[in-house]
C-alpha positions as CSV (number, residue, x, y, z in Angstrom):
1,M,-113.7,-27.4,32.7
2,K,-112.5,-30.1,35.1
3,L,-108.7,-29.6,35.9
4,F,-108.5,-32.7,37.5
5,S,-110.1,-36.4,36.7
6,F,-110.2,-39.2,39.2
7,R,-110.7,-42.6,38.4
8,R,-110.5,-45.8,39.9
9,P,-107.2,-47.7,39.5
10,V,-108.1,-50.7,37.3
11,V,-107.1,-53.9,39.2
12,P,-105.5,-56.4,36.2
13,P,-107.0,-59.8,36.4
14,E,-105.6,-62.6,38.5
15,A,-103.0,-64.8,36.2
16,K,-101.5,-68.1,36.7
17,A,-97.3,-67.3,37.2
18,S,-94.4,-69.0,38.4
19,R,-92.7,-66.2,41.1
20,T,-89.3,-67.2,39.7
21,Q,-90.1,-66.5,36.2
22,S,-89.2,-62.9,36.6
23,L,-85.9,-63.5,38.3
24,V,-85.0,-65.9,35.2
25,A,-85.4,-63.2,32.8
26,L,-83.3,-61.0,34.3
27,I,-80.1,-63.3,34.4
28,G,-77.6,-63.9,32.0
29,G,-75.2,-66.4,33.0
30,H,-74.4,-66.4,36.7
31,R,-75.0,-69.6,38.5
32,P,-75.2,-68.8,42.0
33,Q,-74.3,-72.0,44.5
34,W,-76.5,-72.7,47.3
35,T,-76.7,-76.1,47.9
36,P,-73.8,-77.4,50.1
37,R,-71.6,-79.1,47.5
38,D,-69.9,-77.7,44.2
39,Y,-73.1,-78.3,42.0
40,A,-71.4,-76.9,39.0
41,A,-68.5,-78.5,39.1
42,L,-70.6,-82.0,39.0
43,A,-73.0,-80.8,36.3
44,R,-70.2,-79.6,34.1
45,E,-67.4,-82.7,34.6
46,G,-69.9,-85.3,35.1
47,Y,-73.1,-84.5,33.1
48,Q,-71.9,-82.2,30.3
49,R,-68.4,-84.0,30.0
50,N,-68.2,-87.3,30.7
51,A,-70.2,-89.7,28.2
52,V,-70.9,-92.4,30.7
53,A,-72.5,-90.3,33.8
54,H,-74.4,-88.4,31.0
55,R,-76.2,-91.4,30.1
56,C,-76.6,-93.1,33.5
57,V,-78.5,-90.1,34.1
58,R,-80.3,-89.9,31.0
59,L,-81.3,-93.7,31.3
60,V,-82.6,-93.5,34.7
61,A,-84.4,-90.1,34.1
62,E,-86.2,-91.1,30.7
63,A,-87.1,-94.7,32.4
64,V,-88.9,-92.7,35.1
65,G,-90.4,-90.0,32.7
66,Q,-92.1,-93.1,30.9
67,V,-93.4,-94.6,33.5
68,S,-97.3,-94.5,34.0
69,F,-99.0,-94.0,37.0
70,T,-102.2,-94.8,38.4
71,L,-104.1,-92.8,40.8
72,L,-105.9,-94.4,43.9
73,E,-108.4,-92.8,46.3
74,G,-108.5,-94.7,49.7
75,G,-107.3,-97.9,47.6
76,R,-109.4,-97.5,44.6
77,E,-108.4,-97.0,41.1
78,I,-109.8,-93.7,39.4
79,T,-109.7,-92.8,35.9
80,A,-110.4,-89.3,35.9
81,H,-109.7,-86.9,38.3
82,P,-107.8,-83.4,38.6
83,L,-104.7,-84.2,39.6
84,T,-104.0,-86.8,36.6
85,D,-105.1,-84.1,34.6
86,L,-102.3,-81.5,36.1
87,L,-99.8,-84.5,36.0
88,A,-100.3,-85.1,32.2
89,R,-99.6,-81.3,31.4
90,P,-98.0,-79.2,34.4
91,N,-97.6,-75.8,32.7
92,A,-97.6,-74.6,29.2
93,R,-93.8,-75.7,28.7
94,L,-93.7,-79.1,30.4
95,S,-95.3,-82.4,30.0
96,G,-95.8,-85.1,32.3
97,A,-92.6,-87.1,31.1
98,G,-90.6,-84.0,31.3
99,L,-91.9,-83.0,34.9
100,M,-90.9,-86.7,36.1
101,E,-87.6,-87.0,33.9
102,A,-86.4,-83.6,35.3
103,L,-87.2,-84.9,39.3
104,A,-85.4,-87.9,38.0
105,A,-82.2,-86.2,36.6
106,H,-82.1,-83.2,39.3
107,L,-82.0,-85.9,41.8
108,M,-79.2,-87.7,40.3
109,I,-77.1,-84.6,39.9
110,A,-77.3,-82.7,43.0
111,G,-79.6,-85.2,45.1
112,N,-82.1,-82.5,45.5
113,A,-85.1,-81.5,43.3
114,Y,-88.0,-78.9,44.0
115,V,-91.5,-77.8,42.5
116,E,-93.2,-75.2,42.8
117,A,-97.3,-74.8,43.0
118,V,-99.3,-72.3,41.1
119,A,-102.7,-71.4,41.7
120,L,-105.3,-68.9,40.3
121,G,-108.3,-68.3,42.2
122,G,-107.4,-70.9,44.8
123,E,-107.0,-73.5,42.3
124,L,-104.3,-75.1,41.8
125,R,-103.3,-75.2,38.0
126,E,-99.4,-75.1,37.4
127,L,-96.2,-77.0,38.6
128,H,-92.9,-75.9,38.0
129,V,-89.6,-77.7,38.3
130,L,-86.8,-75.5,39.9
131,R,-83.3,-75.4,39.9
132,P,-81.7,-77.0,42.9
133,D,-78.5,-75.1,43.0
134,R,-80.3,-72.0,43.3
135,M,-82.5,-72.9,45.9
136,R,-81.7,-72.6,49.4
137,V,-83.5,-73.8,52.9
138,V,-84.1,-71.6,55.4
139,P,-84.7,-73.8,58.7
140,G,-87.0,-72.3,61.5
141,V,-86.3,-72.7,65.4
142,D,-87.3,-75.9,65.7
143,G,-84.9,-76.7,62.8
144,W,-86.7,-78.0,60.1
145,A,-87.1,-75.9,56.4
146,E,-90.0,-73.1,57.4
147,A,-88.5,-71.5,54.1
148,Y,-87.2,-72.1,51.0
149,E,-85.6,-68.7,48.8
150,Y,-84.8,-68.8,45.4
151,S,-82.1,-66.6,44.1
152,V,-81.0,-66.0,41.0
153,G,-79.0,-62.8,39.5
154,G,-79.0,-61.3,43.3
155,R,-82.6,-61.2,43.4
156,S,-84.3,-63.3,45.8
157,V,-88.0,-65.2,46.3
158,R,-89.1,-66.8,49.6
159,F,-91.4,-69.3,50.1
160,V,-92.8,-69.7,53.2
161,Q,-93.8,-73.6,54.1
162,D,-97.1,-72.4,55.8
163,G,-99.7,-73.9,53.8
164,A,-101.3,-70.9,52.7
165,G,-99.9,-71.6,49.2
166,A,-101.6,-73.0,46.0
167,G,-104.6,-74.9,46.6
168,G,-103.6,-74.9,50.5
169,I,-100.7,-77.1,50.3
170,A,-97.4,-75.6,50.8
171,P,-96.1,-74.0,47.8
172,I,-92.6,-76.1,47.4
173,L,-92.2,-80.0,47.4
174,H,-88.5,-80.8,48.4
175,V,-87.4,-84.3,47.3
176,A,-84.1,-85.3,48.7
177,L,-82.2,-88.4,48.5
178,F,-80.8,-89.9,51.9
179,N,-77.4,-88.3,53.6
180,P,-76.3,-89.3,56.6
181,L,-74.2,-86.1,56.9
182,D,-77.1,-83.4,56.6
183,D,-80.6,-82.9,57.6
184,H,-81.5,-80.6,54.6
185,Y,-80.1,-81.7,51.4
186,G,-79.6,-85.1,49.7
187,A,-76.4,-86.8,48.6
188,P,-76.7,-87.0,44.5
189,P,-74.8,-90.6,43.0
190,L,-73.0,-88.7,40.9
191,E,-70.8,-86.8,44.2
192,A,-70.3,-90.4,45.3
193,A,-69.0,-91.5,41.6
194,Q,-66.9,-88.6,41.4
195,V,-63.2,-90.4,42.1
196,A,-64.0,-92.7,39.5
197,L,-65.5,-89.8,36.8
198,D,-62.1,-88.0,37.8
199,L,-60.1,-91.2,36.8
200,H,-62.6,-91.4,33.6
201,N,-61.8,-87.9,32.6
202,A,-58.0,-87.9,33.6
203,A,-57.4,-90.7,31.4
204,G,-59.3,-89.3,28.6
205,A,-57.2,-85.9,28.6
206,W,-54.1,-88.5,28.8
207,N,-54.8,-90.2,25.9
208,K,-55.9,-87.2,24.0
209,A,-52.4,-85.7,24.9
210,L,-51.0,-88.9,23.7
211,L,-52.5,-88.5,20.5
212,D,-51.7,-84.5,20.1
213,N,-48.0,-86.3,20.6
214,A,-48.3,-88.5,17.4
215,A,-49.0,-91.2,20.1
216,R,-45.5,-91.3,21.1
217,P,-44.1,-91.0,24.7
218,S,-41.8,-88.5,25.4
219,G,-38.3,-88.3,25.5
220,A,-35.1,-86.3,27.0
221,L,-32.7,-84.1,24.8
222,V,-29.4,-84.8,26.5
223,Y,-26.6,-81.6,26.2
224,G,-23.1,-83.4,26.1
225,G,-21.4,-80.4,25.7
226,A,-18.9,-78.7,28.4
227,G,-21.0,-76.8,31.4
228,N,-24.8,-76.4,31.0
229,L,-26.8,-74.5,28.5
230,S,-27.3,-70.9,29.1
231,D,-31.1,-69.5,29.8
232,E,-31.3,-68.0,26.6
233,Q,-30.0,-71.2,24.9
234,F,-32.7,-73.4,27.0
235,E,-35.6,-71.3,26.1
236,R,-34.8,-71.3,22.5
237,L,-34.6,-75.2,22.2
238,K,-37.7,-75.3,24.0
239,E,-40.0,-72.8,21.9
240,E,-38.4,-74.7,18.8
241,L,-39.5,-77.8,20.1
242,E,-43.1,-77.1,20.8
243,A,-43.7,-75.0,17.6
244,N,-42.0,-77.2,15.4
245,F,-41.8,-80.9,16.9
246,S,-45.0,-81.5,18.9
247,G,-48.7,-82.1,18.2
248,P,-50.1,-84.6,15.4
249,A,-49.2,-82.5,12.1
250,N,-45.6,-82.8,13.2
251,A,-45.3,-86.6,13.8
252,G,-43.0,-88.2,12.5
253,R,-40.9,-85.3,11.6
254,P,-37.0,-85.6,11.9
255,L,-35.4,-83.4,14.4
256,L,-32.4,-81.5,14.0
257,L,-29.9,-81.5,17.0
258,D,-26.4,-79.6,17.1
259,G,-24.2,-78.3,20.0
260,G,-23.5,-81.3,21.3
261,L,-27.2,-82.6,22.1
262,D,-28.6,-86.1,21.9
263,W,-32.2,-87.6,21.7
264,R,-33.0,-90.3,24.2
265,P,-36.4,-91.7,23.7
266,L,-38.2,-92.9,27.2
267,S,-40.5,-95.6,25.9
268,L,-43.4,-96.8,28.6
269,S,-44.3,-100.7,28.8
270,P,-47.6,-101.5,27.2
271,K,-48.8,-102.4,30.9
272,D,-48.1,-99.1,31.8
273,M,-50.1,-97.3,28.4
274,D,-53.0,-99.9,28.8
275,F,-55.5,-96.8,29.8
276,L,-58.7,-98.4,28.3
277,E,-58.6,-101.0,31.1
278,A,-58.3,-98.5,33.7
279,K,-61.0,-96.1,31.7
280,N,-63.6,-98.9,31.4
281,A,-63.1,-99.9,35.0
282,A,-63.9,-96.6,36.3
283,A,-66.8,-96.4,33.9
284,R,-68.3,-99.6,35.8
285,E,-67.8,-97.8,38.9
286,I,-69.9,-94.8,37.7
287,A,-72.6,-97.0,36.6
288,L,-72.6,-98.7,39.4
289,A,-73.4,-95.7,41.7
290,F,-76.4,-94.9,39.2
291,G,-77.8,-98.2,39.8
292,V,-77.0,-98.9,35.6
293,P,-76.4,-102.5,34.3
294,P,-72.4,-101.7,32.7
295,M,-73.8,-103.7,29.9
296,M,-76.4,-101.5,29.0
297,L,-73.6,-98.9,28.7
298,G,-71.8,-101.3,26.0
299,I,-68.3,-101.4,28.6
300,P,-66.5,-104.2,27.7
301,G,-65.4,-106.9,30.2
302,D,-68.7,-107.2,31.9
303,A,-70.5,-110.6,32.4
304,T,-72.9,-110.3,35.1
305,Y,-76.2,-110.6,33.0
306,A,-77.2,-113.6,30.9
307,N,-78.1,-111.1,28.1
308,Y,-79.7,-107.8,27.7
309,A,-83.1,-108.4,28.6
310,E,-82.2,-109.2,32.0
311,A,-80.0,-105.9,32.3
312,S,-83.1,-104.2,31.4
313,R,-85.3,-106.1,34.2
314,V,-83.0,-105.3,36.6
315,L,-82.6,-102.0,35.9
316,W,-86.0,-101.2,35.9
317,R,-86.3,-103.7,39.3
318,Q,-83.7,-102.1,41.4
319,T,-83.1,-98.6,40.0
320,V,-86.3,-97.2,38.1
321,L,-89.5,-98.4,39.9
322,P,-88.1,-97.6,43.5
323,L,-87.3,-94.0,42.2
324,A,-90.5,-93.9,40.2
325,R,-92.6,-94.9,43.5
326,R,-90.6,-92.5,45.6
327,L,-91.7,-89.5,43.5
328,G,-95.4,-90.5,43.0
329,Q,-95.6,-90.7,46.7
330,E,-94.1,-87.2,47.3
331,L,-95.9,-86.0,44.3
332,A,-99.4,-87.4,45.8
333,A,-98.6,-87.0,50.0
334,W,-97.7,-83.0,48.9
335,L,-100.8,-82.4,46.2
336,A,-103.8,-84.6,47.9
337,P,-104.6,-82.1,50.5
338,A,-105.6,-79.5,47.6
339,Y,-108.4,-82.2,46.4
340,G,-109.9,-83.0,49.5
341,A,-110.0,-85.1,52.7
342,A,-109.5,-88.6,50.7
343,P,-106.4,-90.2,50.6
344,L,-104.5,-90.6,47.6
345,A,-102.1,-92.4,46.1
346,L,-100.0,-92.6,43.1
347,E,-98.9,-96.3,42.3
348,P,-96.7,-97.0,38.7
349,D,-98.9,-99.4,36.2
350,L,-96.6,-102.1,36.1
351,D,-98.4,-103.5,33.1
352,A,-97.3,-100.8,31.0
353,I,-93.6,-101.5,31.5
354,E,-92.4,-103.4,28.4
355,A,-89.3,-104.4,30.1
356,L,-91.3,-106.3,32.3
357,G,-93.2,-108.1,30.1
358,A,-91.3,-111.7,30.4
359,E,-91.9,-111.4,34.5
360,R,-95.9,-110.5,33.5
361,E,-96.3,-113.3,31.6
362,A,-94.9,-115.7,33.6
363,L,-97.0,-114.4,36.5
364,W,-100.4,-114.8,34.4
365,R,-99.4,-118.2,33.5
366,R,-98.6,-119.6,36.9
367,V,-101.8,-118.0,38.2
368,N,-104.0,-119.2,35.2
369,E,-102.6,-122.8,36.2
370,A,-103.7,-122.7,39.8
371,T,-106.7,-124.8,39.6
372,F,-107.4,-124.3,43.3
373,L,-108.4,-120.2,43.1
374,T,-111.3,-118.9,42.1
375,E,-111.5,-116.8,39.2
376,D,-111.7,-113.9,41.6
377,E,-108.6,-114.8,43.3
378,K,-106.8,-115.2,40.2
379,R,-107.8,-111.8,39.0
380,R,-106.8,-110.2,42.9
381,A,-103.4,-112.0,42.1
382,V,-102.0,-110.2,39.2
383,G,-103.4,-106.7,40.6
384,Y,-107.0,-106.8,39.2
385,G,-110.2,-106.4,41.5
386,A,-113.0,-109.2,41.0
387,R,-115.4,-108.9,38.6
388,E,-118.4,-106.7,38.8
């Protein structure tokens, strides 16, 4: 009879999974701040509570997510490649458009965006977008980032940037907007718009308080009796005013005064009460920080662009396409070593952008009317190669 049975331990099969997944499962509502700015306050007061900033972020991020990219290998267009398949479906929860949208939104709010690469059997399989407020840069002896530390709920995972990650590449891609005062973290547009953001939110809160007070300016109770009110009389009068004569439900209610009290309303001029124009001016500054034409946000008083189509074209040319090109270049340079030595590039497909249709039509017309160009020269002028 065998008292002991010795078995070889069963090794579970290797499975691809994000290293931060186990940390996220342990967290409830804690949000540690790792970036050198109050990310939570900017996200809460800007993206979550301000309609203008929220729309600006959504407008830019969703436009970047809709950009189609063309893969170039050595300057030649590639129609089928593992990299395009990976970017089309980065993981089971995220689509390709969702990946680019999340990266653009993080850059707008935090100035930083992080992507984790996950491999299975040495082959690159998934990409995961990580929250920037949970990531901390670990500088090396040379001052540059040698690792990244992702912390959630008191636990941390360190990603060493030694090139030994998924597919032989660095495990983390860090995209940061330019910051003149920091070597590692980017400066977000939302931070540049913080003054206008506070003004816009304060104007909204003031108007709300004015409506709660029956849309009337406050007044003063003047005591005409001898001496001063006692502390008890003052507190009782204050409680009665707050309970019975404040708020929209008590609008127009008559005030009963006794004991030598006299009500004197304090009026404000229409100029002082014109908070709408102040809000619109603040909204235009917020839109300016994000590079969004105010006309596309429905802000009145802005006649910079002749029509909505021109404003849309400016948004794509000056804001969306530069950001999309930046993200495409960062992703291609990061992931290319996992697919061989040939240089790879991701370029936005301008022909697939509907907002630039008028420009494309005008270019084709000019090139087609150029009789001094050959057929192949015309094709190259509009972005196509020569006929095979």
